[in-house]
C-alpha positions as CSV (number, residue, x, y, z in Angstrom):
1,M,93.7,87.6,96.5
2,T,96.5,85.8,98.5
3,D,99.9,84.8,97.2
4,T,99.0,85.4,93.6
5,E,99.9,87.4,90.7
6,T,97.8,90.4,89.6
7,H,97.2,91.5,85.9
8,T,100.1,93.9,86.4
9,G,102.5,91.0,86.6
10,A,103.7,92.0,90.1
11,A,103.8,89.0,92.3
12,V,102.3,89.7,95.7
13,S,104.3,87.6,98.3
14,A,101.9,88.5,101.1
15,V,98.6,90.3,101.5
16,S,98.5,92.8,104.2
17,G,95.3,94.6,103.0
18,V,91.9,93.9,104.1
19,E,88.5,93.7,102.3
20,I,86.3,96.7,102.0
21,V,82.6,96.4,101.4
22,L,80.2,99.2,100.4
23,D,76.6,98.3,100.9
24,S,73.9,100.7,99.4
25,V,76.1,103.7,100.4
26,T,74.5,107.0,99.8
27,K,75.4,110.7,100.3
28,H,72.7,113.4,100.1
29,Y,73.7,116.8,100.8
30,P,71.1,119.3,102.4
31,G,69.4,121.5,99.8
32,Q,70.2,119.2,96.8
33,R,67.3,117.4,95.1
34,D,69.4,114.5,94.0
35,P,72.1,112.5,96.0
36,A,75.8,113.0,95.1
37,V,76.3,109.3,95.6
38,D,73.3,107.0,95.1
39,R,73.2,103.4,96.7
40,V,76.7,102.2,95.8
41,S,77.4,98.6,96.5
42,L,80.9,97.4,95.9
43,T,83.3,94.7,97.3
44,I,87.0,95.6,97.1
45,P,89.1,92.4,97.7
46,A,92.0,92.4,100.1
47,G,95.3,93.1,98.5
48,E,94.0,94.4,95.3
49,I,94.1,97.8,93.5
50,V,90.6,98.8,92.6
51,V,90.4,102.0,90.5
52,L,87.3,104.2,90.4
53,V,87.2,105.9,87.1
54,G,84.5,108.3,85.7
55,P,83.9,111.8,84.5
56,S,84.5,114.9,86.7
57,G,81.6,115.4,89.2
58,C,80.3,111.8,89.0
59,G,80.9,111.3,92.7
60,K,84.0,109.0,92.6
61,T,86.1,111.1,95.1
62,T,83.1,111.5,97.4
63,T,82.6,107.7,97.3
64,M,86.3,107.2,98.2
65,R,86.3,109.8,101.1
66,M,83.3,108.0,102.7
67,I,85.6,105.0,103.3
68,N,87.7,107.0,105.9
69,R,84.8,109.2,106.8
70,L,86.3,112.4,105.6
71,I,82.8,112.5,104.3
72,E,80.0,110.9,106.4
73,P,77.6,108.6,104.4
74,T,73.9,109.6,104.7
75,S,72.9,106.0,104.6
76,G,74.3,102.5,103.9
77,T,77.2,100.7,105.5
78,I,81.0,100.5,104.9
79,T,82.9,97.7,106.5
80,I,86.7,97.5,106.5
81,G,88.2,94.2,107.4
82,G,84.8,93.1,108.7
83,R,84.3,96.1,111.0
84,D,81.6,98.7,110.5
85,A,83.5,101.9,109.8
86,S,80.7,104.0,111.4
87,S,81.3,102.3,114.7
88,M,84.9,103.3,114.9
89,N,86.4,106.5,116.2
90,P,86.8,108.7,113.1
91,D,90.3,109.9,113.9
92,R,91.5,106.5,114.8
93,L,90.0,105.1,111.7
94,R,91.8,107.7,109.5
95,R,95.1,107.1,111.2
96,G,94.7,103.4,110.1
97,I,94.1,104.3,106.5
98,G,96.8,105.7,104.2
99,Y,95.7,108.8,102.2
100,S,97.6,110.2,99.1
101,I,96.2,113.0,97.1
102,Q,97.2,115.2,94.0
103,Q,100.1,117.4,94.5
104,A,101.1,115.3,97.6
105,G,99.4,117.5,100.1
106,L,102.7,117.9,102.2
107,F,103.0,120.3,105.0
108,P,105.3,123.0,103.5
109,H,106.7,124.1,107.0
110,L,107.8,120.5,107.9
111,T,110.9,118.7,106.6
112,V,110.5,115.5,104.5
113,A,111.3,113.4,107.7
114,K,108.6,115.2,109.7
115,N,106.0,114.9,107.0
116,V,106.6,111.1,106.8
117,A,106.6,110.8,110.5
118,T,103.1,112.6,110.9
119,V,101.0,109.6,111.5
120,P,103.4,107.4,113.5
121,G,103.8,110.4,115.8
122,L,100.0,110.8,116.2
123,I,99.6,107.1,117.2
124,G,102.3,107.3,119.8
125,W,105.4,105.6,118.3
126,D,108.7,106.5,120.1
127,R,111.3,108.7,118.4
128,K,113.7,105.9,117.6
129,R,111.0,103.7,116.0
130,I,109.8,106.7,114.0
131,G,113.3,107.6,112.8
132,A,113.9,104.0,111.5
133,R,110.5,104.0,109.9
134,V,111.2,107.3,108.1
135,D,114.3,106.1,106.6
136,E,112.7,102.7,105.6
137,M,109.8,104.5,103.9
138,L,112.1,106.9,102.0
139,E,114.2,104.0,100.8
140,L,111.1,102.2,99.8
141,V,110.0,104.9,97.5
142,G,113.4,105.4,96.0
143,L,114.6,108.5,97.9
144,D,118.0,108.4,99.8
145,P,117.3,109.2,103.4
146,D,120.5,111.1,103.9
147,T,119.8,113.3,100.9
148,Y,116.1,114.0,101.4
149,R,115.4,113.7,105.2
150,G,116.1,117.2,106.0
151,R,114.7,118.9,103.0
152,Y,111.5,120.9,102.7
153,P,108.8,120.2,100.1
154,R,109.7,123.4,98.1
155,Q,113.1,121.9,97.6
156,L,111.7,118.8,95.8
157,S,110.5,118.2,92.3
158,G,106.9,117.3,91.7
159,G,107.7,113.6,91.3
160,Q,109.8,113.6,94.5
161,Q,106.9,115.3,96.4
162,Q,104.5,112.6,95.3
163,R,106.9,109.9,96.4
164,V,107.2,111.5,99.9
165,G,103.4,111.7,99.9
166,V,103.1,108.0,99.3
167,A,105.8,107.3,102.0
168,R,103.8,109.4,104.4
169,A,100.6,107.5,103.5
170,L,102.4,104.0,104.2
171,A,104.4,105.1,107.2
172,A,102.1,103.6,109.9
173,D,101.8,100.5,107.7
174,P,98.0,100.8,107.1
175,P,96.2,97.9,105.5
176,V,94.2,100.3,103.2
177,L,95.6,103.1,101.0
178,L,93.2,105.7,99.4
179,M,94.7,107.5,96.4
180,D,92.9,110.6,95.0
181,E,94.4,111.3,91.5
182,P,97.8,111.3,93.1
183,F,99.8,111.6,89.9
184,G,97.5,114.0,88.0
185,A,99.7,117.1,88.5
186,V,103.0,115.8,87.1
187,D,104.4,115.5,83.6
188,P,103.7,112.3,81.6
189,I,107.1,110.9,82.0
190,T,107.2,111.3,85.7
191,R,103.6,110.1,85.9
192,G,104.6,106.8,84.3
193,L,107.6,106.3,86.6
194,L,105.4,106.9,89.6
195,Q,102.9,104.4,88.3
196,D,105.6,101.9,87.9
197,E,106.8,102.7,91.4
198,L,103.3,102.1,92.9
199,L,103.1,98.8,91.2
200,R,106.5,97.8,92.5
201,L,105.5,98.8,96.0
202,Q,102.2,96.9,95.7
203,G,104.2,93.8,94.7
204,E,106.0,94.0,98.0
205,L,103.3,95.1,100.3
206,G,100.0,93.8,99.1
207,K,97.9,96.6,100.4
208,T,94.2,97.2,99.5
209,I,94.4,100.3,97.3
210,V,91.4,102.4,96.2
211,F,92.6,104.7,93.4
212,V,90.6,107.5,91.8
213,T,91.3,108.8,88.4
214,H,89.5,110.2,85.3
215,D,92.2,108.7,83.0
216,F,91.0,105.3,81.8
217,T,94.5,104.4,80.5
218,E,95.8,104.9,84.0
219,A,93.0,102.8,85.3
220,V,93.9,99.9,83.0
221,K,97.6,100.1,83.8
222,L,97.2,100.1,87.6
223,G,93.8,98.3,88.4
224,D,93.3,94.7,89.2
225,R,89.8,95.8,88.8
226,I,88.0,98.8,87.5
227,A,84.8,100.3,88.6
228,V,83.5,102.6,85.8
229,L,81.2,105.1,87.4
230,G,78.4,107.2,86.0
231,N,76.4,110.0,87.5
232,Q,75.9,109.7,91.3
233,S,78.6,107.0,91.3
234,R,76.3,104.4,89.8
235,I,78.4,101.5,88.8
236,L,78.2,100.9,85.0
237,Q,80.7,98.0,85.0
238,Y,83.0,96.5,87.7
239,D,85.4,93.9,86.2
240,T,89.1,93.3,85.3
241,P,90.7,95.7,82.8
242,A,91.0,92.9,80.2
243,A,87.2,92.1,80.5
244,I,86.2,95.8,80.2
245,L,88.5,96.3,77.1
246,A,87.1,93.1,75.5
247,D,83.4,93.7,76.3
248,P,82.4,97.2,77.4
249,A,79.0,97.1,79.2
250,G,77.1,99.8,77.2
251,E,77.9,102.9,75.2
252,T,79.2,105.0,78.1
253,V,81.7,102.4,79.1
254,A,82.7,102.0,75.4
255,G,83.2,105.8,75.4
256,F,85.7,105.5,78.2
257,V,87.5,102.6,76.5
258,G,87.7,104.6,73.2
259,A,88.3,103.6,69.6
260,D,91.9,102.5,70.5
261,A,90.9,99.5,72.6
262,S,93.5,97.3,70.8
263,L,96.3,99.8,71.7
264,K,95.1,99.8,75.3
265,Q,95.5,96.1,75.4
266,L,99.3,97.0,75.5
267,T,98.7,98.5,79.0
268,L,97.8,95.0,80.3
269,T,101.3,93.5,79.6
270,R,104.5,94.4,81.4
271,V,107.8,94.7,79.6
272,R,109.3,91.8,81.7
273,E,106.5,89.5,80.3
274,V,107.8,89.7,76.6
275,E,111.0,88.6,75.0
276,L,113.4,91.5,74.6
277,G,115.5,92.2,71.6
278,Q,119.2,92.9,71.7
279,C,121.6,95.1,69.8
280,A,125.4,95.7,69.5
281,T,126.9,97.3,72.7
282,A,130.3,98.8,73.6
283,A,131.8,100.3,76.7
284,E,133.0,103.9,76.4
285,Q,136.6,102.8,76.6
286,D,136.3,100.1,73.9
287,P,138.1,100.6,70.5
288,V,136.1,102.4,67.8
289,D,137.3,99.8,65.2
290,D,135.8,96.9,67.2
291,L,132.3,98.4,67.2
292,R,132.7,99.5,63.6
293,S,133.4,95.9,62.6
294,T,130.5,94.6,64.6
295,L,128.0,96.9,63.0
296,A,129.4,96.3,59.5
297,N,128.2,92.6,59.8
298,R,124.7,93.6,61.0
299,D,121.6,94.9,59.1
300,W,120.6,97.4,61.8
301,P,123.1,100.3,61.9
302,W,122.8,101.3,65.6
303,A,124.6,100.3,68.8
304,L,124.5,101.4,72.5
305,V,127.4,103.0,74.2
306,L,127.5,101.8,78.0
307,D,129.2,103.4,80.9
308,G,131.3,101.6,83.5
309,H,128.3,100.4,85.3
310,H,126.8,98.9,82.1
311,R,124.2,101.8,82.0
312,P,123.2,102.9,78.5
313,R,124.4,106.4,77.7
314,R,124.1,107.1,73.9
315,W,123.0,105.6,70.6
316,V,125.7,105.6,68.0
317,S,125.3,104.7,64.3
318,S,127.7,103.2,61.8
319,Q,127.7,106.5,60.0
320,Q,128.8,108.4,63.2
321,L,131.5,105.8,63.7
322,A,132.9,106.3,60.3
323,H,135.4,109.0,61.3
324,A,135.4,108.7,65.1
325,N,138.5,108.1,67.2
326,S,136.8,107.5,70.6
327,L,133.4,106.3,71.8
328,R,133.3,108.8,74.7
329,D,132.2,111.9,72.8
330,I,130.0,110.6,69.8
331,G,126.4,109.5,69.5
332,S,122.9,110.7,70.4
333,P,121.6,110.8,74.0
334,I,119.0,108.1,75.0
335,G,115.5,109.4,75.8
336,A,113.3,107.9,78.5
337,T,114.2,104.3,79.3
338,L,111.8,101.6,80.4
339,S,111.8,99.4,83.6
340,P,110.6,95.8,83.7
341,M,107.4,97.1,85.4
342,S,106.7,99.5,82.4
343,T,103.8,98.5,80.2
344,L,103.9,97.9,76.5
345,Q,101.9,101.2,76.1
346,D,104.7,103.0,77.7
347,A,107.1,101.3,75.4
348,L,105.2,102.4,72.4
349,E,105.3,106.0,73.5
350,A,109.0,105.7,74.2
351,L,110.0,104.2,70.9
352,L,108.0,106.7,69.0
353,A,110.2,109.4,70.6
354,E,113.4,107.8,69.6
355,Q,115.2,108.3,66.2
356,T,116.0,104.6,66.3
357,A,112.3,103.7,66.8
358,T,113.5,101.4,69.6
359,A,113.0,101.7,73.4
360,V,115.8,100.7,75.9
361,V,115.0,98.6,78.9
362,T,117.1,98.9,82.1
363,G,117.2,97.0,85.3
364,T,116.8,98.2,89.0
365,R,120.3,99.8,89.0
366,G,119.9,101.3,85.5
367,E,121.9,98.6,83.8
368,Y,121.1,97.7,80.1
369,V,118.8,94.8,79.8
370,G,117.4,94.8,76.3
371,L,115.2,96.5,73.8
372,I,111.5,96.8,72.7
373,T,110.8,97.4,69.1
374,I,107.8,97.9,66.9
375,D,108.0,94.3,65.8
376,T,107.7,93.3,69.6
377,L,104.4,95.2,69.9
378,V,102.9,93.9,66.6
379,A,103.6,90.4,67.5
380,H,102.1,90.9,70.9
381,L,98.8,92.5,69.5
382,S,98.6,89.7,66.8
383,A,98.8,87.0,69.6
384,L,96.2,88.8,71.7
385,R,93.8,89.0,68.7
386,A,94.3,85.4,67.9
387,E,93.7,84.5,71.5
388,Y,90.6,86.6,71.8
389,G,89.2,85.2,68.5
390,A,89.8,81.6,69.8
391,D,87.9,82.4,73.0
392,R,85.0,83.8,71.1
393,V,84.7,80.7,68.8
394,A,84.9,78.5,72.0
395,T,82.2,80.3,73.9
396,D,79.6,81.4,71.3
397,G,80.7,80.0,68.0
398,T,81.2,83.4,66.5
399,P,84.2,83.3,64.1
């Protein structure tokens, strides 16, 4: 995929990744009757995110680790950018492939800067180049270098540690990034933010990413393609998320998709792809009477109070305004906000947690952009059903 858009809606300006091809790859451990991985053949296109999803113990992590030879295949071949991985020096191979794991895997005795600098130092970059790259990577993952460069992993939150882990994996600018359930140990809100951040980074960098998870919803959100694996990493279906949701290949795949396939369709659409709603807004220093008059002429009795940088701070209702003298100390705090890269599934979860049943969308600097409502989601699902029904009629005549 070159100079295109993925299903995530993140435009990739340039592809820096390379194609990976697994051909009849098998891993058989001594003393075991059956192979852990049995003759897997899979082509991973350059510049795409391919997600390996399957139950625990199915061999998905073993399959991924054979790509960088952390586990040596028993038979079969793996080529990376057209080169046979088995013909390359394993240490050199691993230094050219980014690797991010659950709970970040940071060295606890090293600062953030030294963690990020690990691979550039091993491949011989000079100190000045390493320092510049460390700062560049921290900025890329949304961490201020001056604030975080000298901290140790224990001084970071789980989400910050994962960001540093991704920065370390990307520091030497590898064409391939392997990610083994990297967001599995953080809370759901942080996990969603990290997923959005990964999609943003991929939109800028165009790496080839192999991502392992047991969470099918995460696979749908992140993957350009999904490989649903059964025992011994046998590929049950390898296709786009939309194709798998629309037509699961067998009962096992249907079990992963689940009964809420229609709701999972929400994961295929980014917030920035739909028309946002709007509501009344007011700055904290604005007169209460002005906002009270505005809401009196509207059917919906809620408004957003914004700070000096146009960032949403509180919901305020017409009832709360009735006896207020200032907008600075009234209203209800806003919960989690959405970014343009959030999915409509994220939006559903966010608006269900809000007393207004509405999710707030903010821009790159936290500024108010618009709203997602239940009506937005219902209209989108209705359009999808109509589109899918028309496709079925066109292809097989089934109404």
